N, CA, C and O atoms as a GROMACS GRO file, in nm:
protein
  352
    1MET      N    1   0.096  -0.120   0.018
    1MET     CA    2   0.007  -0.024   0.021
    1MET      C    3   0.087   0.103   0.012
    1MET      O    4   0.173   0.117   0.098
    2ASN      N    5   0.073   0.207  -0.087
    2ASN     CA    6   0.152   0.336  -0.126
    2ASN      C    7   0.065   0.425  -0.007
    2ASN      O    8  -0.023   0.384   0.068
    3ARG      N    9   0.123   0.556  -0.021
    3ARG     CA   10   0.105   0.656   0.042
    3ARG      C   11  -0.065   0.742   0.056
    3ARG      O   12  -0.143   0.795   0.134
    4PHE      N   13  -0.040   0.701  -0.096
    4PHE     CA   14  -0.198   0.768  -0.173
    4PHE      C   15  -0.288   0.698  -0.126
    4PHE      O   16  -0.380   0.745  -0.059
    5GLU      N   17  -0.267   0.507  -0.171
    5GLU     CA   18  -0.390   0.435  -0.137
    5GLU      C   19  -0.443   0.506  -0.013
    5GLU      O   20  -0.376   0.583   0.055
    6ARG      N   21  -0.578   0.471   0.012
    6ARG     CA   22  -0.661   0.487   0.173
    6ARG      C   23  -0.684   0.306   0.169
    6ARG      O   24  -0.704   0.216   0.088
    7ARG      N   25  -0.658   0.339   0.377
    7ARG     CA   26  -0.763   0.216   0.440
    7ARG      C   27  -0.902   0.150   0.426
    7ARG      O   28  -1.005   0.218   0.424
    8PRO      N   29  -0.902   0.044   0.417
    8PRO     CA   30  -1.068   0.071   0.482
    8PRO      C   31  -1.038   0.140   0.614
    8PRO      O   32  -0.948   0.175   0.692
    9PRO      N   33  -1.258   0.139   0.577
    9PRO     CA   34  -1.207   0.229   0.716
    9PRO      C   35  -1.246   0.128   0.825
    9PRO      O   36  -1.314   0.030   0.796
   10MET      N   37  -1.187   0.160   0.997
   10MET     CA   38  -1.287   0.108   1.123
   10MET      C   39  -1.428   0.122   1.122
   10MET      O   40  -1.494   0.189   1.042
   11PRO      N   41  -1.456   0.073   1.190
   11PRO     CA   42  -1.638   0.136   1.225
   11PRO      C   43  -1.584   0.223   1.358
   11PRO      O   44  -1.479   0.223   1.422
   12GLY      N   45  -1.677   0.280   1.364
   12GLY     CA   46  -1.605   0.396   1.390
   12GLY      C   47  -1.594   0.557   1.380
   12GLY      O   48  -1.639   0.657   1.437
   13GLU      N   49  -1.511   0.523   1.278
   13GLU     CA   50  -1.404   0.581   1.219
   13GLU      C   51  -1.464   0.656   1.091
   13GLU      O   52  -1.507   0.620   0.981
   14ALA      N   53  -1.448   0.768   1.155
   14ALA     CA   54  -1.540   0.925   1.047
   14ALA      C   55  -1.439   0.947   0.917
   14ALA      O   56  -1.318   0.960   0.938
   15GLU      N   57  -1.477   0.949   0.823
   15GLU     CA   58  -1.428   1.037   0.692
   15GLU      C   59  -1.372   1.194   0.723
   15GLU      O   60  -1.444   1.272   0.785
   16VAL      N   61  -1.279   1.222   0.689
   16VAL     CA   62  -1.282   1.386   0.773
   16VAL      C   63  -1.206   1.469   0.641
   16VAL      O   64  -1.100   1.412   0.614
   17GLN      N   65  -1.235   1.600   0.545
   17GLN     CA   66  -1.203   1.635   0.461
   17GLN      C   67  -1.126   1.780   0.604
   17GLN      O   68  -1.165   1.835   0.707
   18TYR      N   69  -1.024   1.780   0.531
   18TYR     CA   70  -0.927   1.851   0.633
   18TYR      C   71  -0.884   1.987   0.588
   18TYR      O   72  -0.773   2.005   0.538
   19LEU      N   73  -0.981   2.096   0.609
   19LEU     CA   74  -0.927   2.291   0.543
   19LEU      C   75  -0.826   2.287   0.603
   19LEU      O   76  -0.752   2.202   0.653
   20ASP      N   77  -0.836   2.464   0.585
   20ASP     CA   78  -0.715   2.536   0.685
   20ASP      C   79  -0.844   2.597   0.790
   20ASP      O   80  -0.950   2.657   0.774
   21GLY      N   81  -0.738   2.521   0.945
   21GLY     CA   82  -0.856   2.587   1.100
   21GLY      C   83  -0.933   2.510   1.063
   21GLY      O   84  -0.850   2.422   1.042
   22ASP      N   85  -1.049   2.454   1.030
   22ASP     CA   86  -1.153   2.321   0.995
   22ASP      C   87  -1.150   2.279   0.896
   22ASP      O   88  -1.121   2.303   0.778
   23PHE      N   89  -1.215   2.152   1.014
   23PHE     CA   90  -1.259   1.993   0.901
   23PHE      C   91  -1.418   2.001   0.896
   23PHE      O   92  -1.501   2.053   0.970
   24ARG      N   93  -1.424   1.930   0.780
   24ARG     CA   94  -1.578   1.898   0.698
   24ARG      C   95  -1.579   1.724   0.746
   24ARG      O   96  -1.485   1.645   0.753
   25VAL      N   97  -1.716   1.705   0.774
   25VAL     CA   98  -1.662   1.515   0.814
   25VAL      C   99  -1.716   1.554   0.712
   25VAL      O  100  -1.745   1.669   0.678
   26ILE      N  101  -1.732   1.450   0.657
   26ILE     CA  102  -1.773   1.352   0.500
   26ILE      C  103  -1.862   1.279   0.539
   26ILE      O  104  -1.975   1.294   0.491
   27ARG      N  105  -1.826   1.146   0.672
   27ARG     CA  106  -1.909   1.034   0.687
   27ARG      C  107  -1.820   1.040   0.799
   27ARG      O  108  -1.699   1.026   0.811
   28PRO      N  109  -1.990   1.084   0.941
   28PRO     CA  110  -2.018   1.068   1.036
   28PRO      C  111  -1.907   0.907   1.120
   28PRO      O  112  -1.875   0.801   1.064
   29GLY      N  113  -1.875   0.955   1.266
   29GLY     CA  114  -1.829   0.866   1.320
   29GLY      C  115  -1.784   0.923   1.459
   29GLY      O  116  -1.843   1.019   1.508
   30LYS      N  117  -1.674   0.857   1.523
   30LYS     CA  118  -1.588   0.862   1.671
   30LYS      C  119  -1.524   0.983   1.673
   30LYS      O  120  -1.533   1.095   1.723
   31PHE      N  121  -1.438   0.901   1.580
   31PHE     CA  122  -1.279   0.948   1.538
   31PHE      C  123  -1.172   0.943   1.430
   31PHE      O  124  -1.194   0.858   1.344
   32VAL      N  125  -1.059   1.016   1.413
   32VAL     CA  126  -1.030   0.984   1.335
   32VAL      C  127  -0.859   0.899   1.367
   32VAL      O  128  -0.803   0.909   1.476
   33CYS      N  129  -0.812   0.837   1.275
   33CYS     CA  130  -0.703   0.810   1.308
   33CYS      C  131  -0.536   0.895   1.282
   33CYS      O  132  -0.515   0.981   1.197
   34CYS      N  133  -0.443   0.845   1.373
   34CYS     CA  134  -0.364   0.981   1.362
   34CYS      C  135  -0.258   0.910   1.240
   34CYS      O  136  -0.211   0.797   1.230
   35GLY      N  137  -0.249   1.007   1.175
   35GLY     CA  138  -0.165   0.965   1.028
   35GLY      C  139  -0.033   0.921   1.045
   35GLY      O  140   0.027   0.914   0.938
   36VAL      N  141   0.037   0.886   1.151
   36VAL     CA  142   0.150   0.912   1.244
   36VAL      C  143   0.202   0.738   1.340
   36VAL      O  144   0.274   0.644   1.306
   37THR      N  145   0.127   0.767   1.452
   37THR     CA  146   0.049   0.680   1.542
   37THR      C  147   0.009   0.555   1.530
   37THR      O  148   0.051   0.443   1.560
   38GLY      N  149  -0.131   0.627   1.453
   38GLY     CA  150  -0.262   0.512   1.417
   38GLY      C  151  -0.350   0.545   1.557
   38GLY      O  152  -0.453   0.479   1.566
   39GLU      N  153  -0.328   0.619   1.647
   39GLU     CA  154  -0.396   0.659   1.760
   39GLU      C  155  -0.519   0.665   1.756
   39GLU      O  156  -0.524   0.762   1.680
   40HIS      N  157  -0.659   0.633   1.783
   40HIS     CA  158  -0.729   0.699   1.789
   40HIS      C  159  -0.752   0.849   1.832
   40HIS      O  160  -0.723   0.883   1.947
   41ILE      N  161  -0.813   0.955   1.724
   41ILE     CA  162  -0.889   1.079   1.768
   41ILE      C  163  -0.996   1.120   1.845
   41ILE      O  164  -0.979   1.014   1.905
   42PRO      N  165  -1.055   1.151   1.880
   42PRO     CA  166  -1.214   1.157   1.920
   42PRO      C  167  -1.190   1.266   1.861
   42PRO      O  168  -1.085   1.330   1.859
   43LEU      N  169  -1.323   1.294   1.795
   43LEU     CA  170  -1.340   1.428   1.663
   43LEU      C  171  -1.276   1.522   1.776
   43LEU      O  172  -1.166   1.577   1.778
   44GLU      N  173  -1.415   1.521   1.901
   44GLU     CA  174  -1.440   1.674   1.975
   44GLU      C  175  -1.265   1.667   2.006
   44GLU      O  176  -1.253   1.775   2.064
   45SER      N  177  -1.141   1.613   2.003
   45SER     CA  178  -1.011   1.629   2.052
   45SER      C  179  -0.921   1.637   1.951
   45SER      O  180  -0.802   1.648   1.978
   46LEU      N  181  -0.971   1.633   1.805
   46LEU     CA  182  -0.897   1.682   1.693
   46LEU      C  183  -0.847   1.834   1.702
   46LEU      O  184  -0.910   1.938   1.717
   47ARG      N  185  -0.688   1.805   1.684
   47ARG     CA  186  -0.629   1.971   1.723
   47ARG      C  187  -0.483   1.932   1.609
   47ARG      O  188  -0.383   2.004   1.605
   48TYR      N  189  -0.489   1.890   1.581
   48TYR     CA  190  -0.342   1.878   1.425
   48TYR      C  191  -0.374   1.771   1.317
   48TYR      O  192  -0.393   1.651   1.296
   49TRP      N  193  -0.368   1.900   1.261
   49TRP     CA  194  -0.374   1.832   1.118
   49TRP      C  195  -0.322   1.891   1.020
   49TRP      O  196  -0.306   2.013   1.020
   50SER      N  197  -0.273   1.784   0.879
   50SER     CA  198  -0.229   1.830   0.786
   50SER      C  199  -0.351   1.852   0.665
   50SER      O  200  -0.437   1.768   0.637
   51VAL      N  201  -0.333   1.994   0.597
   51VAL     CA  202  -0.363   2.025   0.474
   51VAL      C  203  -0.355   1.943   0.347
   51VAL      O  204  -0.422   1.890   0.258
   52ASP      N  205  -0.237   1.964   0.390
   52ASP     CA  206  -0.168   1.870   0.170
   52ASP      C  207  -0.137   1.711   0.242
   52ASP      O  208  -0.122   1.616   0.166
   53ARG      N  209  -0.134   1.699   0.330
   53ARG     CA  210  -0.141   1.527   0.309
   53ARG      C  211  -0.294   1.487   0.373
   53ARG      O  212  -0.335   1.372   0.362
   54GLN      N  213  -0.374   1.593   0.440
   54GLN     CA  214  -0.524   1.520   0.423
   54GLN      C  215  -0.500   1.398   0.583
   54GLN      O  216  -0.588   1.324   0.627
   55GLU      N  217  -0.385   1.409   0.628
   55GLU     CA  218  -0.437   1.374   0.753
   55GLU      C  219  -0.427   1.422   0.923
   55GLU      O  220  -0.372   1.527   0.959
   56ALA      N  221  -0.471   1.354   0.988
   56ALA     CA  222  -0.464   1.385   1.144
   56ALA      C  223  -0.367   1.385   1.222
   56ALA      O  224  -0.280   1.317   1.168
   57TYR      N  225  -0.325   1.430   1.335
   57TYR     CA  226  -0.227   1.356   1.455
   57TYR      C  227  -0.270   1.397   1.576
   57TYR      O  228  -0.345   1.485   1.617
   58ALA      N  229  -0.202   1.310   1.625
   58ALA     CA  230  -0.271   1.274   1.768
   58ALA      C  231  -0.174   1.394   1.872
   58ALA      O  232  -0.214   1.407   1.988
   59SER      N  233  -0.070   1.465   1.834
   59SER     CA  234  -0.005   1.546   1.877
   59SER      C  235   0.088   1.616   1.820
   59SER      O  236   0.129   1.607   1.704
   60PRO      N  237   0.132   1.712   1.937
   60PRO     CA  238   0.241   1.770   1.840
   60PRO      C  239   0.360   1.759   1.822
   60PRO      O  240   0.437   1.841   1.773
   61GLU      N  241   0.391   1.602   1.880
   61GLU     CA  242   0.487   1.561   1.877
   61GLU      C  243   0.538   1.479   1.722
   61GLU      O  244   0.636   1.471   1.649
   62ALA      N  245   0.395   1.428   1.732
   62ALA     CA  246   0.381   1.368   1.556
   62ALA      C  247   0.346   1.417   1.489
   62ALA      O  248   0.338   1.352   1.384
   63VAL      N  249   0.282   1.596   1.477
   63VAL     CA  250   0.320   1.653   1.387
   63VAL      C  251   0.482   1.639   1.337
   63VAL      O  252   0.515   1.566   1.244
   64LEU      N  253   0.573   1.716   1.412
   64LEU     CA  254   0.676   1.703   1.401
   64LEU      C  255   0.775   1.638   1.391
   64LEU      O  256   0.888   1.677   1.363
   65GLN      N  257   0.725   1.498   1.420
   65GLN     CA  258   0.727   1.390   1.373
   65GLN      C  259   0.756   1.340   1.220
   65GLN      O  260   0.853   1.316   1.148
   66ARG      N  261   0.611   1.342   1.213
   66ARG     CA  262   0.578   1.376   1.059
   66ARG      C  263   0.659   1.491   0.984
   66ARG      O  264   0.738   1.468   0.892
   67LEU      N  265   0.637   1.592   1.023
   67LEU     CA  266   0.724   1.695   0.960
   67LEU      C  267   0.897   1.670   0.943
   67LEU      O  268   0.951   1.677   0.832
   68GLY      N  269   0.958   1.645   1.043
   68GLY     CA  270   1.102   1.572   1.018
   68GLY      C  271   1.150   1.461   0.890
   68GLY      O  272   1.258   1.456   0.829
   69ARG      N  273   1.053   1.396   0.879
   69ARG     CA  274   1.050   1.292   0.751
   69ARG      C  275   0.994   1.352   0.623
   69ARG      O  276   1.059   1.301   0.532
   70ALA      N  277   0.924   1.417   0.585
   70ALA     CA  278   0.798   1.536   0.497
   70ALA      C  279   1.010   1.622   0.485
   70ALA      O  280   1.068   1.574   0.388
   71VAL      N  281   1.083   1.706   0.551
   71VAL     CA  282   1.185   1.807   0.496
   71VAL      C  283   1.301   1.720   0.525
   71VAL      O  284   1.405   1.777   0.556
   72GLN      N  285   1.300   1.596   0.520
   72GLN     CA  286   1.425   1.523   0.509
   72GLN      C  287   1.445   1.478   0.351
   72GLN      O  288   1.531   1.492   0.264
   73SER      N  289   1.273   1.392   0.369
   73SER     CA  290   1.265   1.283   0.218
   73SER      C  291   1.199   1.472   0.074
   73SER      O  292   1.262   1.503  -0.027
   74GLU      N  293   1.116   1.521   0.108
   74GLU     CA  294   1.071   1.610  -0.026
   74GLU      C  295   1.134   1.757   0.062
   74GLU      O  296   1.074   1.861   0.036
   75GLY      N  297   1.220   1.764   0.134
   75GLY     CA  298   1.230   1.945   0.176
   75GLY      C  299   1.115   2.052   0.078
   75GLY      O  300   1.140   2.114  -0.025
   76ALA      N  301   1.012   2.046   0.141
   76ALA     CA  302   0.863   2.110   0.135
   76ALA      C  303   0.828   2.121   0.215
   76ALA      O  304   0.826   2.048   0.314
   77ALA      N  305   0.776   2.250   0.190
   77ALA     CA  306   0.697   2.345   0.389
   77ALA      C  307   0.516   2.237   0.326
   77ALA      O  308   0.460   2.212   0.220
   78GLU      N  309   0.497   2.214   0.447
   78GLU     CA  310   0.340   2.236   0.427
   78GLU      C  311   0.222   2.278   0.546
   78GLU      O  312   0.239   2.316   0.662
   79ARG      N  313   0.095   2.254   0.468
   79ARG     CA  314  -0.004   2.303   0.534
   79ARG      C  315  -0.023   2.233   0.680
   79ARG      O  316  -0.043   2.112   0.685
   80ILE      N  317  -0.016   2.309   0.794
   80ILE     CA  318  -0.051   2.214   0.815
   80ILE      C  319  -0.152   2.292   0.948
   80ILE      O  320  -0.092   2.395   0.976
   81ALA      N  321  -0.272   2.283   1.032
   81ALA     CA  322  -0.322   2.398   1.086
   81ALA      C  323  -0.370   2.294   1.212
   81ALA      O  324  -0.348   2.174   1.228
   82VAL      N  325  -0.465   2.419   1.318
   82VAL     CA  326  -0.406   2.377   1.463
   82VAL      C  327  -0.572   2.462   1.412
   82VAL      O  328  -0.606   2.554   1.337
   83ASN      N  329  -0.670   2.315   1.554
   83ASN     CA  330  -0.792   2.387   1.582
   83ASN      C  331  -0.772   2.455   1.761
   83ASN      O  332  -0.780   2.390   1.865
   84LYS      N  333  -0.743   2.602   1.744
   84LYS     CA  334  -0.807   2.664   1.850
   84LYS      C  335  -0.940   2.588   1.983
   84LYS      O  336  -0.942   2.569   2.105
   85GLY      N  337  -1.049   2.563   1.848
   85GLY     CA  338  -1.167   2.535   1.924
   85GLY      C  339  -1.162   2.413   2.025
   85GLY      O  340  -1.227   2.420   2.130
   86ALA      N  341  -1.108   2.333   2.004
   86ALA     CA  342  -1.070   2.221   2.036
   86ALA      C  343  -1.064   2.202   2.186
   86ALA      O  344  -0.958   2.241   2.235
   87GLN      N  345  -1.153   2.150   2.270
   87GLN     CA  346  -1.099   2.156   2.433
   87GLN      C  347  -0.971   1.996   2.427
   87GLN      O  348  -0.944   1.896   2.360
   88GLU      N  349  -0.943   2.052   2.519
   88GLU     CA  350  -0.794   1.961   2.577
   88GLU      C  351  -0.843   1.824   2.719
   88GLU      O  352  -0.756   1.754   2.770
   0.00000   0.00000   0.00000
């Protein structure tokens, strides 16, 4: 499976379109999976995602881990959105 292929959704997993500073729920669910760790992130706790990669991140550390790989392999900047309205 390459990075552009989508894995089949798990029961309860939402399908989300990540936008700049917001996201749109395409298919309702309770959580999304972190693109780095695979951890389940409840939608009400979703704070970090990449608009360019269309993937969510469980923590700032996961974002940095992904950006570190991106800088090494691609050398390009990405748009990372932070949802300041989410409750911690």
